PDB file of N, CA, C, O and CB in Angstrom:
ATOM      1  N   MET A   1      75.821 -85.203 -21.718  1.00  0.00           N
ATOM      2  CA  MET A   1      75.914 -84.534 -20.284  1.00  0.00           C
ATOM      3  C   MET A   1      76.496 -84.793 -19.344  1.00  0.00           C
ATOM      4  O   MET A   1      77.202 -84.035 -18.679  1.00  0.00           O
ATOM      5  CB  MET A   1      75.068 -84.450 -19.736  1.00  0.00           C
ATOM      6  N   ARG A   2      76.194 -86.294 -19.108  1.00  0.00           N
ATOM      7  CA  ARG A   2      76.951 -86.736 -17.690  1.00  0.00           C
ATOM      8  C   ARG A   2      78.673 -86.601 -17.752  1.00  0.00           C
ATOM      9  O   ARG A   2      79.374 -86.241 -16.806  1.00  0.00           O
ATOM     10  CB  ARG A   2      76.546 -88.511 -17.354  1.00  0.00           C
ATOM     11  N   VAL A   3      79.076 -86.922 -18.895  1.00  0.00           N
ATOM     12  CA  VAL A   3      80.576 -86.968 -19.055  1.00  0.00           C
ATOM     13  C   VAL A   3      81.154 -85.526 -18.632  1.00  0.00           C
ATOM     14  O   VAL A   3      82.095 -85.269 -17.881  1.00  0.00           O
ATOM     15  CB  VAL A   3      80.993 -87.351 -20.649  1.00  0.00           C
ATOM     16  N   SER A   4      80.159 -84.523 -19.466  1.00  0.00           N
ATOM     17  CA  SER A   4      80.942 -83.355 -19.530  1.00  0.00           C
ATOM     18  C   SER A   4      80.975 -82.824 -18.078  1.00  0.00           C
ATOM     19  O   SER A   4      81.857 -82.041 -17.727  1.00  0.00           O
ATOM     20  CB  SER A   4      80.362 -82.315 -20.571  1.00  0.00           C
ATOM     21  N   MET A   5      79.672 -83.404 -16.944  1.00  0.00           N
ATOM     22  CA  MET A   5      79.713 -82.964 -15.529  1.00  0.00           C
ATOM     23  C   MET A   5      80.819 -83.437 -15.018  1.00  0.00           C
ATOM     24  O   MET A   5      81.529 -82.740 -14.292  1.00  0.00           O
ATOM     25  CB  MET A   5      78.619 -83.359 -14.708  1.00  0.00           C
ATOM     26  N   LEU A   6      81.191 -85.044 -15.421  1.00  0.00           N
ATOM     27  CA  LEU A   6      82.308 -85.803 -14.642  1.00  0.00           C
ATOM     28  C   LEU A   6      83.297 -85.145 -14.775  1.00  0.00           C
ATOM     29  O   LEU A   6      84.065 -84.975 -13.828  1.00  0.00           O
ATOM     30  CB  LEU A   6      82.648 -87.125 -14.995  1.00  0.00           C
ATOM     31  N   VAL A   7      83.562 -84.493 -16.273  1.00  0.00           N
ATOM     32  CA  VAL A   7      85.053 -83.827 -16.432  1.00  0.00           C
ATOM     33  C   VAL A   7      85.348 -82.965 -15.652  1.00  0.00           C
ATOM     34  O   VAL A   7      86.510 -82.842 -15.265  1.00  0.00           O
ATOM     35  CB  VAL A   7      85.358 -83.211 -17.579  1.00  0.00           C
ATOM     36  N   LEU A   8      84.017 -81.891 -15.099  1.00  0.00           N
ATOM     37  CA  LEU A   8      84.227 -80.635 -14.801  1.00  0.00           C
ATOM     38  C   LEU A   8      84.375 -80.957 -13.118  1.00  0.00           C
ATOM     39  O   LEU A   8      85.146 -80.199 -12.530  1.00  0.00           O
ATOM     40  CB  LEU A   8      82.979 -79.566 -15.393  1.00  0.00           C
ATOM     41  N   VAL A   9      83.811 -81.845 -12.426  1.00  0.00           N
ATOM     42  CA  VAL A   9      84.127 -82.177 -11.243  1.00  0.00           C
ATOM     43  C   VAL A   9      85.532 -82.646 -10.985  1.00  0.00           C
ATOM     44  O   VAL A   9      86.211 -82.280 -10.026  1.00  0.00           O
ATOM     45  CB  VAL A   9      83.272 -83.032 -10.895  1.00  0.00           C
ATOM     46  N   VAL A  10      85.906 -83.475 -11.906  1.00  0.00           N
ATOM     47  CA  VAL A  10      87.362 -84.155 -11.792  1.00  0.00           C
ATOM     48  C   VAL A  10      88.537 -82.661 -11.947  1.00  0.00           C
ATOM     49  O   VAL A  10      89.480 -82.339 -11.223  1.00  0.00           O
ATOM     50  CB  VAL A  10      87.591 -85.558 -13.378  1.00  0.00           C
ATOM     51  N   ALA A  11      88.028 -82.064 -13.082  1.00  0.00           N
ATOM     52  CA  ALA A  11      88.988 -80.729 -13.195  1.00  0.00           C
ATOM     53  C   ALA A  11      89.041 -79.942 -12.061  1.00  0.00           C
ATOM     54  O   ALA A  11      89.886 -79.048 -12.005  1.00  0.00           O
ATOM     55  CB  ALA A  11      88.570 -79.758 -14.270  1.00  0.00           C
ATOM     56  N   THR A  12      88.370 -80.108 -11.263  1.00  0.00           N
ATOM     57  CA  THR A  12      88.407 -78.715  -9.854  1.00  0.00           C
ATOM     58  C   THR A  12      88.641 -79.609  -9.009  1.00  0.00           C
ATOM     59  O   THR A  12      88.885 -79.105  -7.913  1.00  0.00           O
ATOM     60  CB  THR A  12      86.882 -77.614  -9.301  1.00  0.00           C
ATOM     61  N   LEU A  13      88.697 -81.202  -9.012  1.00  0.00           N
ATOM     62  CA  LEU A  13      89.504 -81.666  -7.486  1.00  0.00           C
ATOM     63  C   LEU A  13      90.686 -80.980  -7.094  1.00  0.00           C
ATOM     64  O   LEU A  13      90.766 -80.357  -6.035  1.00  0.00           O
ATOM     65  CB  LEU A  13      90.039 -83.166  -7.473  1.00  0.00           C
ATOM     66  N   PRO A  14      91.877 -81.111  -8.171  1.00  0.00           N
ATOM     67  CA  PRO A  14      93.037 -80.147  -7.732  1.00  0.00           C
ATOM     68  C   PRO A  14      92.719 -78.811  -7.077  1.00  0.00           C
ATOM     69  O   PRO A  14      93.084 -78.653  -5.912  1.00  0.00           O
ATOM     70  CB  PRO A  14      93.841 -79.797  -8.918  1.00  0.00           C
ATOM     71  N   LEU A  15      92.152 -77.950  -7.633  1.00  0.00           N
ATOM     72  CA  LEU A  15      91.609 -76.830  -7.335  1.00  0.00           C
ATOM     73  C   LEU A  15      91.352 -76.902  -5.791  1.00  0.00           C
ATOM     74  O   LEU A  15      92.128 -76.320  -5.033  1.00  0.00           O
ATOM     75  CB  LEU A  15      90.419 -76.600  -8.191  1.00  0.00           C
ATOM     76  N   THR A  16      90.116 -77.709  -5.236  1.00  0.00           N
ATOM     77  CA  THR A  16      89.726 -77.628  -4.075  1.00  0.00           C
ATOM     78  C   THR A  16      90.622 -78.588  -3.185  1.00  0.00           C
ATOM     79  O   THR A  16      90.450 -78.641  -1.968  1.00  0.00           O
ATOM     80  CB  THR A  16      88.330 -77.871  -4.073  1.00  0.00           C
ATOM     81  N   ALA A  17      91.596 -79.354  -3.844  1.00  0.00           N
ATOM     82  CA  ALA A  17      92.470 -79.927  -2.790  1.00  0.00           C
ATOM     83  C   ALA A  17      93.586 -78.942  -2.483  1.00  0.00           C
ATOM     84  O   ALA A  17      94.115 -78.962  -1.371  1.00  0.00           O
ATOM     85  CB  ALA A  17      93.070 -81.314  -3.231  1.00  0.00           C
ATOM     86  N   ALA A  18      93.944 -78.131  -3.366  1.00  0.00           N
ATOM     87  CA  ALA A  18      95.168 -77.329  -3.212  1.00  0.00           C
ATOM     88  C   ALA A  18      94.545 -75.897  -2.198  1.00  0.00           C
ATOM     89  O   ALA A  18      95.342 -75.348  -1.437  1.00  0.00           O
ATOM     90  CB  ALA A  18      95.854 -76.867  -4.984  1.00  0.00           C
ATOM     91  N   ALA A  19      93.400 -75.505  -2.268  1.00  0.00           N
ATOM     92  CA  ALA A  19      92.745 -74.589  -1.376  1.00  0.00           C
ATOM     93  C   ALA A  19      92.733 -75.021  -0.002  1.00  0.00           C
ATOM     94  O   ALA A  19      92.861 -74.225   0.928  1.00  0.00           O
ATOM     95  CB  ALA A  19      91.421 -74.353  -1.783  1.00  0.00           C
ATOM     96  N   ALA A  20      92.578 -76.290   0.153  1.00  0.00           N
ATOM     97  CA  ALA A  20      92.174 -76.930   1.531  1.00  0.00           C
ATOM     98  C   ALA A  20      93.715 -76.876   2.280  1.00  0.00           C
ATOM     99  O   ALA A  20      93.825 -76.676   3.490  1.00  0.00           O
ATOM    100  CB  ALA A  20      91.434 -78.737   1.347  1.00  0.00           C
ATOM    101  N   VAL A  21      94.439 -77.005   1.718  1.00  0.00           N
ATOM    102  CA  VAL A  21      95.975 -76.694   2.208  1.00  0.00           C
ATOM    103  C   VAL A  21      96.691 -75.286   2.390  1.00  0.00           C
ATOM    104  O   VAL A  21      97.912 -75.175   2.497  1.00  0.00           O
ATOM    105  CB  VAL A  21      96.828 -77.320   1.258  1.00  0.00           C
ATOM    106  N   LYS A  22      95.978 -74.440   2.408  1.00  0.00           N
ATOM    107  CA  LYS A  22      96.256 -72.937   2.430  1.00  0.00           C
ATOM    108  C   LYS A  22      97.190 -72.997   3.991  1.00  0.00           C
ATOM    109  O   LYS A  22      96.741 -73.541   5.000  1.00  0.00           O
ATOM    110  CB  LYS A  22      94.542 -71.809   2.427  1.00  0.00           C
ATOM    111  N   PRO A  23      98.518 -72.335   3.917  1.00  0.00           N
ATOM    112  CA  PRO A  23      99.281 -71.921   5.086  1.00  0.00           C
ATOM    113  C   PRO A  23      98.284 -70.808   5.906  1.00  0.00           C
ATOM    114  O   PRO A  23      97.698 -69.825   5.452  1.00  0.00           O
ATOM    115  CB  PRO A  23     100.814 -71.244   4.570  1.00  0.00           C
ATOM    116  N   CYS A  24      98.317 -71.286   7.130  1.00  0.00           N
ATOM    117  CA  CYS A  24      97.547 -70.494   8.193  1.00  0.00           C
ATOM    118  C   CYS A  24      98.074 -68.821   8.412  1.00  0.00           C
ATOM    119  O   CYS A  24      97.364 -67.904   8.824  1.00  0.00           O
ATOM    120  CB  CYS A  24      97.759 -71.373   9.674  1.00  0.00           C
ATOM    121  N   GLU A  25      99.553 -68.734   7.998  1.00  0.00           N
ATOM    122  CA  GLU A  25      99.794 -67.299   8.314  1.00  0.00           C
ATOM    123  C   GLU A  25      99.205 -66.645   6.936  1.00  0.00           C
ATOM    124  O   GLU A  25      99.022 -65.428   6.914  1.00  0.00           O
ATOM    125  CB  GLU A  25     101.522 -66.922   8.654  1.00  0.00           C
ATOM    126  N   GLU A  26      98.957 -67.306   5.978  1.00  0.00           N
ATOM    127  CA  GLU A  26      98.391 -66.770   4.824  1.00  0.00           C
ATOM    128  C   GLU A  26      96.917 -66.381   4.644  1.00  0.00           C
ATOM    129  O   GLU A  26      96.437 -65.386   4.101  1.00  0.00           O
ATOM    130  CB  GLU A  26      98.661 -67.608   3.935  1.00  0.00           C
ATOM    131  N   LEU A  27      96.280 -67.507   5.288  1.00  0.00           N
ATOM    132  CA  LEU A  27      94.829 -67.258   5.590  1.00  0.00           C
ATOM    133  C   LEU A  27      94.337 -66.174   6.540  1.00  0.00           C
ATOM    134  O   LEU A  27      93.416 -65.362   6.455  1.00  0.00           O
ATOM    135  CB  LEU A  27      94.323 -68.419   6.092  1.00  0.00           C
ATOM    136  N   LYS A  28      95.510 -66.499   7.738  1.00  0.00           N
ATOM    137  CA  LYS A  28      95.466 -65.317   9.012  1.00  0.00           C
ATOM    138  C   LYS A  28      95.454 -64.015   8.379  1.00  0.00           C
ATOM    139  O   LYS A  28      94.453 -63.309   8.505  1.00  0.00           O
ATOM    140  CB  LYS A  28      96.850 -65.325  10.103  1.00  0.00           C
ATOM    141  N   ALA A  29      96.348 -63.658   7.783  1.00  0.00           N
ATOM    142  CA  ALA A  29      96.478 -62.283   7.094  1.00  0.00           C
ATOM    143  C   ALA A  29      95.227 -62.032   6.018  1.00  0.00           C
ATOM    144  O   ALA A  29      94.910 -60.848   5.912  1.00  0.00           O
ATOM    145  CB  ALA A  29      97.989 -62.222   6.263  1.00  0.00           C
ATOM    146  N   GLU A  30      94.739 -62.645   5.493  1.00  0.00           N
ATOM    147  CA  GLU A  30      93.804 -62.595   4.539  1.00  0.00           C
ATOM    148  C   GLU A  30      92.532 -62.048   5.245  1.00  0.00           C
ATOM    149  O   GLU A  30      91.933 -61.061   4.819  1.00  0.00           O
ATOM    150  CB  GLU A  30      93.636 -63.954   3.876  1.00  0.00           C
ATOM    151  N   ILE A  31      92.080 -62.876   6.557  1.00  0.00           N
ATOM    152  CA  ILE A  31      91.220 -62.633   7.491  1.00  0.00           C
ATOM    153  C   ILE A  31      91.548 -61.131   8.371  1.00  0.00           C
ATOM    154  O   ILE A  31      90.656 -60.591   9.025  1.00  0.00           O
ATOM    155  CB  ILE A  31      91.248 -63.925   8.344  1.00  0.00           C
ATOM    156  N   GLN A  32      92.699 -60.663   8.295  1.00  0.00           N
ATOM    157  CA  GLN A  32      93.117 -59.781   9.118  1.00  0.00           C
ATOM    158  C   GLN A  32      92.930 -58.656   8.146  1.00  0.00           C
ATOM    159  O   GLN A  32      92.433 -57.717   8.769  1.00  0.00           O
ATOM    160  CB  GLN A  32      94.494 -60.034   9.741  1.00  0.00           C
ATOM    161  N   ALA A  33      93.108 -58.360   6.934  1.00  0.00           N
ATOM    162  CA  ALA A  33      92.802 -57.301   6.149  1.00  0.00           C
ATOM    163  C   ALA A  33      91.412 -57.242   5.695  1.00  0.00           C
ATOM    164  O   ALA A  33      90.960 -56.361   4.964  1.00  0.00           O
ATOM    165  CB  ALA A  33      93.633 -57.286   5.101  1.00  0.00           C
ATOM    166  N   ARG A  34      90.806 -58.172   6.143  1.00  0.00           N
ATOM    167  CA  ARG A  34      89.116 -58.219   5.947  1.00  0.00           C
ATOM    168  C   ARG A  34      88.775 -57.263   7.001  1.00  0.00           C
ATOM    169  O   ARG A  34      88.062 -56.273   6.842  1.00  0.00           O
ATOM    170  CB  ARG A  34      88.260 -59.840   6.215  1.00  0.00           C
ATOM    171  N   LEU A  35      89.087 -57.468   7.606  1.00  0.00           N
ATOM    172  CA  LEU A  35      88.782 -56.845   9.607  1.00  0.00           C
ATOM    173  C   LEU A  35      88.743 -55.517   9.828  1.00  0.00           C
ATOM    174  O   LEU A  35      87.886 -54.749  10.264  1.00  0.00           O
ATOM    175  CB  LEU A  35      90.099 -57.203  10.846  1.00  0.00           C
ATOM    176  N   ASP A  36      90.503 -55.339   9.205  1.00  0.00           N
ATOM    177  CA  ASP A  36      90.796 -53.983   8.756  1.00  0.00           C
ATOM    178  C   ASP A  36      89.765 -53.121   7.856  1.00  0.00           C
ATOM    179  O   ASP A  36      89.155 -52.127   8.249  1.00  0.00           O
ATOM    180  CB  ASP A  36      92.005 -54.102   8.027  1.00  0.00           C
ATOM    181  N   ALA A  37      89.687 -53.750   6.463  1.00  0.00           N
ATOM    182  CA  ALA A  37      88.854 -53.266   5.532  1.00  0.00           C
ATOM    183  C   ALA A  37      87.589 -52.541   6.143  1.00  0.00           C
ATOM    184  O   ALA A  37      87.233 -51.470   5.652  1.00  0.00           O
ATOM    185  CB  ALA A  37      88.500 -54.365   4.667  1.00  0.00           C
ATOM    186  N   LYS A  38      86.748 -53.227   7.439  1.00  0.00           N
ATOM    187  CA  LYS A  38      85.752 -53.457   7.440  1.00  0.00           C
ATOM    188  C   LYS A  38      85.623 -52.150   8.858  1.00  0.00           C
ATOM    189  O   LYS A  38      84.593 -51.675   9.336  1.00  0.00           O
ATOM    190  CB  LYS A  38      85.447 -55.117   7.449  1.00  0.00           C
ATOM    191  N   GLY A  39      86.789 -51.916   9.158  1.00  0.00           N
ATOM    192  CA  GLY A  39      87.329 -50.992  10.382  1.00  0.00           C
ATOM    193  C   GLY A  39      87.331 -51.884  11.764  1.00  0.00           C
ATOM    194  O   GLY A  39      87.432 -51.485  12.924  1.00  0.00           O
ATOM    195  N   VAL A  40      87.229 -52.828  11.410  1.00  0.00           N
ATOM    196  CA  VAL A  40      87.365 -53.681  13.195  1.00  0.00           C
ATOM    197  C   VAL A  40      88.503 -53.038  14.074  1.00  0.00           C
ATOM    198  O   VAL A  40      89.550 -52.543  13.658  1.00  0.00           O
ATOM    199  CB  VAL A  40      87.933 -55.626  13.118  1.00  0.00           C
ATOM    200  N   LYS A  41      88.185 -53.122  15.046  1.00  0.00           N
ATOM    201  CA  LYS A  41      89.328 -52.561  16.119  1.00  0.00           C
ATOM    202  C   LYS A  41      89.579 -53.481  17.082  1.00  0.00           C
ATOM    203  O   LYS A  41      88.704 -54.334  16.929  1.00  0.00           O
ATOM    204  CB  LYS A  41      88.952 -51.261  16.901  1.00  0.00           C
ATOM    205  N   GLY A  42      90.202 -53.760  17.892  1.00  0.00           N
ATOM    206  CA  GLY A  42      90.843 -54.698  18.903  1.00  0.00           C
ATOM    207  C   GLY A  42      90.161 -56.222  18.841  1.00  0.00           C
ATOM    208  O   GLY A  42      89.586 -56.867  19.719  1.00  0.00           O
ATOM    209  N   ALA A  43      90.450 -56.526  17.489  1.00  0.00           N
ATOM    210  CA  ALA A  43      90.329 -57.954  17.256  1.00  0.00           C
ATOM    211  C   ALA A  43      91.469 -58.475  17.344  1.00  0.00           C
ATOM    212  O   ALA A  43      92.435 -57.782  17.023  1.00  0.00           O
ATOM    213  CB  ALA A  43      89.786 -58.335  16.091  1.00  0.00           C
ATOM    214  N   SER A  44      91.676 -59.867  17.812  1.00  0.00           N
ATOM    215  CA  SER A  44      92.761 -60.845  17.550  1.00  0.00           C
ATOM    216  C   SER A  44      92.416 -61.954  16.802  1.00  0.00           C
ATOM    217  O   SER A  44      91.283 -62.432  16.860  1.00  0.00           O
ATOM    218  CB  SER A  44      93.306 -61.327  18.702  1.00  0.00           C
ATOM    219  N   LEU A  45      93.366 -62.444  16.046  1.00  0.00           N
ATOM    220  CA  LEU A  45      93.161 -63.690  15.404  1.00  0.00           C
ATOM    221  C   LEU A  45      94.407 -64.574  16.251  1.00  0.00           C
ATOM    222  O   LEU A  45      95.330 -64.079  16.898  1.00  0.00           O
ATOM    223  CB  LEU A  45      93.318 -63.556  13.570  1.00  0.00           C
ATOM    224  N   GLU A  46      94.164 -65.799  16.063  1.00  0.00           N
ATOM    225  CA  GLU A  46      95.234 -66.592  16.872  1.00  0.00           C
ATOM    226  C   GLU A  46      94.874 -68.169  16.112  1.00  0.00           C
ATOM    227  O   GLU A  46      93.752 -68.629  15.901  1.00  0.00           O
ATOM    228  CB  GLU A  46      94.943 -66.494  18.892  1.00  0.00           C
ATOM    229  N   VAL A  47      96.232 -68.809  15.788  1.00  0.00           N
ATOM    230  CA  VAL A  47      96.408 -70.047  15.010  1.00  0.00           C
ATOM    231  C   VAL A  47      96.442 -71.120  16.184  1.00  0.00           C
ATOM    232  O   VAL A  47      97.209 -70.865  17.113  1.00  0.00           O
ATOM    233  CB  VAL A  47      97.824 -70.034  14.019  1.00  0.00           C
ATOM    234  N   VAL A  48      95.681 -72.318  16.250  1.00  0.00           N
ATOM    235  CA  VAL A  48      95.841 -73.009  17.043  1.00  0.00           C
ATOM    236  C   VAL A  48      95.340 -74.181  16.641  1.00  0.00           C
ATOM    237  O   VAL A  48      94.678 -74.088  15.607  1.00  0.00           O
ATOM    238  CB  VAL A  48      95.500 -72.573  18.023  1.00  0.00           C
ATOM    239  N   ALA A  49      95.458 -75.637  17.265  1.00  0.00           N
ATOM    240  CA  ALA A  49      95.396 -76.800  16.667  1.00  0.00           C
ATOM    241  C   ALA A  49      94.033 -77.232  16.714  1.00  0.00           C
ATOM    242  O   ALA A  49      93.268 -76.925  17.629  1.00  0.00           O
ATOM    243  CB  ALA A  49      96.281 -77.704  17.209  1.00  0.00           C
ATOM    244  N   LYS A  50      93.743 -77.906  15.783  1.00  0.00           N
ATOM    245  CA  LYS A  50      92.176 -78.106  15.446  1.00  0.00           C
ATOM    246  C   LYS A  50      91.770 -78.570  16.552  1.00  0.00           C
ATOM    247  O   LYS A  50      90.685 -78.011  16.708  1.00  0.00           O
ATOM    248  CB  LYS A  50      91.725 -79.059  14.282  1.00  0.00           C
ATOM    249  N   ASP A  51      91.996 -79.418  17.659  1.00  0.00           N
ATOM    250  CA  ASP A  51      91.460 -79.905  19.081  1.00  0.00           C
ATOM    251  C   ASP A  51      91.579 -78.896  20.169  1.00  0.00           C
ATOM    252  O   ASP A  51      91.239 -79.196  21.314  1.00  0.00           O
ATOM    253  CB  ASP A  51      92.235 -81.165  19.583  1.00  0.00           C
ATOM    254  N   ASP A  52      92.042 -77.718  19.875  1.00  0.00           N
ATOM    255  CA  ASP A  52      92.426 -76.947  20.988  1.00  0.00           C
ATOM    256  C   ASP A  52      91.063 -76.612  21.186  1.00  0.00           C
ATOM    257  O   ASP A  52      90.406 -76.289  20.197  1.00  0.00           O
ATOM    258  CB  ASP A  52      93.509 -75.761  20.826  1.00  0.00           C
ATOM    259  N   THR A  53      90.408 -76.641  22.568  1.00  0.00           N
ATOM    260  CA  THR A  53      89.112 -75.974  22.962  1.00  0.00           C
ATOM    261  C   THR A  53      89.310 -75.017  24.002  1.00  0.00           C
ATOM    262  O   THR A  53      88.244 -74.546  24.396  1.00  0.00           O
ATOM    263  CB  THR A  53      88.084 -76.942  23.422  1.00  0.00           C
ATOM    264  N   ALA A  54      90.597 -74.460  24.728  1.00  0.00           N
ATOM    265  CA  ALA A  54      90.989 -74.049  25.717  1.00  0.00           C
ATOM    266  C   ALA A  54      91.040 -72.285  25.115  1.00  0.00           C
ATOM    267  O   ALA A  54      90.834 -71.320  25.851  1.00  0.00           O
ATOM    268  CB  ALA A  54      92.346 -74.937  26.214  1.00  0.00           C
ATOM    269  N   THR A  55      91.306 -72.214  23.889  1.00  0.00           N
ATOM    270  CA  THR A  55      91.207 -70.737  23.385  1.00  0.00           C
ATOM    271  C   THR A  55      89.802 -70.273  23.057  1.00  0.00           C
ATOM    272  O   THR A  55      89.101 -70.791  22.187  1.00  0.00           O
ATOM    273  CB  THR A  55      92.056 -70.542  22.094  1.00  0.00           C
ATOM    274  N   PRO A  56      89.446 -69.245  23.830  1.00  0.00           N
ATOM    275  CA  PRO A  56      88.211 -68.569  23.867  1.00  0.00           C
ATOM    276  C   PRO A  56      88.138 -67.856  22.150  1.00  0.00           C
ATOM    277  O   PRO A  56      89.050 -67.516  21.396  1.00  0.00           O
ATOM    278  CB  PRO A  56      88.241 -67.334  25.302  1.00  0.00           C
ATOM    279  N   GLY A  57      86.896 -67.833  22.011  1.00  0.00           N
ATOM    280  CA  GLY A  57      86.715 -67.141  20.853  1.00  0.00           C
ATOM    281  C   GLY A  57      85.756 -67.748  19.738  1.00  0.00           C
ATOM    282  O   GLY A  57      84.930 -68.595  20.076  1.00  0.00           O
ATOM    283  N   VAL A  58      85.847 -67.337  18.432  1.00  0.00           N
ATOM    284  CA  VAL A  58      85.182 -68.021  17.452  1.00  0.00           C
ATOM    285  C   VAL A  58      85.976 -68.411  16.154  1.00  0.00           C
ATOM    286  O   VAL A  58      86.671 -67.566  15.590  1.00  0.00           O
ATOM    287  CB  VAL A  58      84.081 -67.243  17.129  1.00  0.00           C
ATOM    288  N   VAL A  59      85.874 -69.617  15.713  1.00  0.00           N
ATOM    289  CA  VAL A  59      86.518 -70.199  14.953  1.00  0.00           C
ATOM    290  C   VAL A  59      86.039 -69.649  13.496  1.00  0.00           C
ATOM    291  O   VAL A  59      84.867 -69.808  13.155  1.00  0.00           O
ATOM    292  CB  VAL A  59      86.404 -71.586  15.264  1.00  0.00           C
ATOM    293  N   VAL A  60      87.070 -68.933  12.561  1.00  0.00           N
ATOM    294  CA  VAL A  60      86.942 -67.938  11.433  1.00  0.00           C
ATOM    295  C   VAL A  60      87.682 -68.546  10.058  1.00  0.00           C
ATOM    296  O   VAL A  60      87.617 -68.150   8.894  1.00  0.00           O
ATOM    297  CB  VAL A  60      87.667 -66.454  11.921  1.00  0.00           C
ATOM    298  N   GLY A  61      88.369 -69.604  10.622  1.00  0.00           N
ATOM    299  CA  GLY A  61      89.147 -70.514   9.713  1.00  0.00           C
ATOM    300  C   GLY A  61      89.755 -71.885  10.213  1.00  0.00           C
ATOM    301  O   GLY A  61      90.172 -72.240  11.316  1.00  0.00           O
ATOM    302  N   SER A  62      89.628 -72.647   8.754  1.00  0.00           N
ATOM    303  CA  SER A  62      90.827 -73.868   9.023  1.00  0.00           C
ATOM    304  C   SER A  62      91.901 -73.592   7.858  1.00  0.00           C
ATOM    305  O   SER A  62      91.765 -72.910   6.842  1.00  0.00           O
ATOM    306  CB  SER A  62      90.141 -75.693   8.849  1.00  0.00           C
ATOM    307  N   CYS A  63      92.923 -74.270   8.275  1.00  0.00           N
ATOM    308  CA  CYS A  63      94.200 -74.194   7.239  1.00  0.00           C
ATOM    309  C   CYS A  63      94.805 -75.481   7.508  1.00  0.00           C
ATOM    310  O   CYS A  63      94.463 -76.408   8.242  1.00  0.00           O
ATOM    311  CB  CYS A  63      95.363 -72.888   7.490  1.00  0.00           C
ATOM    312  N   GLU A  64      95.871 -75.293   6.668  1.00  0.00           N
ATOM    313  CA  GLU A  64      96.890 -76.298   6.867  1.00  0.00           C
ATOM    314  C   GLU A  64      96.194 -77.880   6.935  1.00  0.00           C
ATOM    315  O   GLU A  64      96.355 -78.783   7.756  1.00  0.00           O
ATOM    316  CB  GLU A  64      97.702 -75.892   8.290  1.00  0.00           C
ATOM    317  N   GLY A  65      95.296 -77.787   5.614  1.00  0.00           N
ATOM    318  CA  GLY A  65      94.628 -79.344   5.549  1.00  0.00           C
ATOM    319  C   GLY A  65      93.583 -79.412   6.608  1.00  0.00           C
ATOM    320  O   GLY A  65      93.029 -80.509   6.683  1.00  0.00           O
ATOM    321  N   GLY A  66      93.245 -78.636   7.316  1.00  0.00           N
ATOM    322  CA  GLY A  66      92.539 -78.918   8.603  1.00  0.00           C
ATOM    323  C   GLY A  66      93.111 -79.369   9.707  1.00  0.00           C
ATOM    324  O   GLY A  66      92.385 -79.902  10.546  1.00  0.00           O
ATOM    325  N   THR A  67      94.342 -79.269   9.913  1.00  0.00           N
ATOM    326  CA  THR A  67      95.165 -79.604  11.201  1.00  0.00           C
ATOM    327  C   THR A  67      94.986 -78.381  12.226  1.00  0.00           C
ATOM    328  O   THR A  67      94.867 -78.442  13.449  1.00  0.00           O
ATOM    329  CB  THR A  67      96.847 -79.828  10.827  1.00  0.00           C
ATOM    330  N   LYS A  68      94.997 -77.359  11.468  1.00  0.00           N
ATOM    331  CA  LYS A  68      94.929 -76.215  12.396  1.00  0.00           C
ATOM    332  C   LYS A  68      93.729 -75.149  12.164  1.00  0.00           C
ATOM    333  O   LYS A  68      93.187 -75.220  11.061  1.00  0.00           O
ATOM    334  CB  LYS A  68      96.270 -75.484  12.292  1.00  0.00           C
ATOM    335  N   LYS A  69      93.307 -74.291  12.956  1.00  0.00           N
ATOM    336  CA  LYS A  69      92.087 -73.211  12.976  1.00  0.00           C
ATOM    337  C   LYS A  69      92.544 -71.865  13.546  1.00  0.00           C
ATOM    338  O   LYS A  69      93.484 -71.600  14.297  1.00  0.00           O
ATOM    339  CB  LYS A  69      90.803 -73.737  13.924  1.00  0.00           C
ATOM    340  N   ILE A  70      91.918 -71.346  13.164  1.00  0.00           N
ATOM    341  CA  ILE A  70      91.877 -69.813  13.173  1.00  0.00           C
ATOM    342  C   ILE A  70      91.096 -69.160  14.141  1.00  0.00           C
ATOM    343  O   ILE A  70      89.975 -68.944  13.682  1.00  0.00           O
ATOM    344  CB  ILE A  70      91.416 -69.315  11.973  1.00  0.00           C
ATOM    345  N   VAL A  71      91.256 -68.681  15.513  1.00  0.00           N
ATOM    346  CA  VAL A  71      90.580 -68.336  16.283  1.00  0.00           C
ATOM    347  C   VAL A  71      90.046 -66.675  16.381  1.00  0.00           C
ATOM    348  O   VAL A  71      90.953 -65.958  16.802  1.00  0.00           O
ATOM    349  CB  VAL A  71      91.210 -68.837  17.215  1.00  0.00           C
ATOM    350  N   TYR A  72      89.085 -66.115  16.154  1.00  0.00           N
ATOM    351  CA  TYR A  72      88.930 -64.636  16.667  1.00  0.00           C
ATOM    352  C   TYR A  72      88.307 -64.184  18.063  1.00  0.00           C
ATOM    353  O   TYR A  72      87.355 -64.822  18.514  1.00  0.00           O
ATOM    354  CB  TYR A  72      88.109 -63.980  15.708  1.00  0.00           C
ATOM    355  N   SER A  73      88.752 -63.259  18.649  1.00  0.00           N
ATOM    356  CA  SER A  73      88.515 -63.086  19.807  1.00  0.00           C
ATOM    357  C   SER A  73      88.579 -61.492  20.099  1.00  0.00           C
ATOM    358  O   SER A  73      89.250 -60.902  19.252  1.00  0.00           O
ATOM    359  CB  SER A  73      89.392 -63.934  20.534  1.00  0.00           C
ATOM    360  N   ARG A  74      88.238 -60.978  20.727  1.00  0.00           N
ATOM    361  CA  ARG A  74      88.164 -59.371  21.198  1.00  0.00           C
ATOM    362  C   ARG A  74      88.800 -59.181  22.019  1.00  0.00           C
ATOM    363  O   ARG A  74      88.745 -59.859  23.045  1.00  0.00           O
ATOM    364  CB  ARG A  74      87.062 -58.771  21.626  1.00  0.00           C
ATOM    365  N   LYS A  75      89.732 -58.064  21.830  1.00  0.00           N
ATOM    366  CA  LYS A  75      90.612 -57.798  23.110  1.00  0.00           C
ATOM    367  C   LYS A  75      90.043 -56.788  24.125  1.00  0.00           C
ATOM    368  O   LYS A  75      90.670 -56.524  25.151  1.00  0.00           O
ATOM    369  CB  LYS A  75      92.016 -57.248  22.681  1.00  0.00           C
TER     370      LYS A  75
END
């Protein structure tokens, strides 16, 4: 049982690492598509550095290995 769990964990590590390095524009497009599908109007998504605190809004995603974030705000 332990061996099979270990194999499962090790087998999924590359998938987790690959997902963590998603390009920001790709993730931003996915989030925008979800907002559009829900009929959200007047929304703005901006890619900023992870340490940026000057951009107002709510962080809705992290991309490029956690080096950047996507901030949602209303226009």
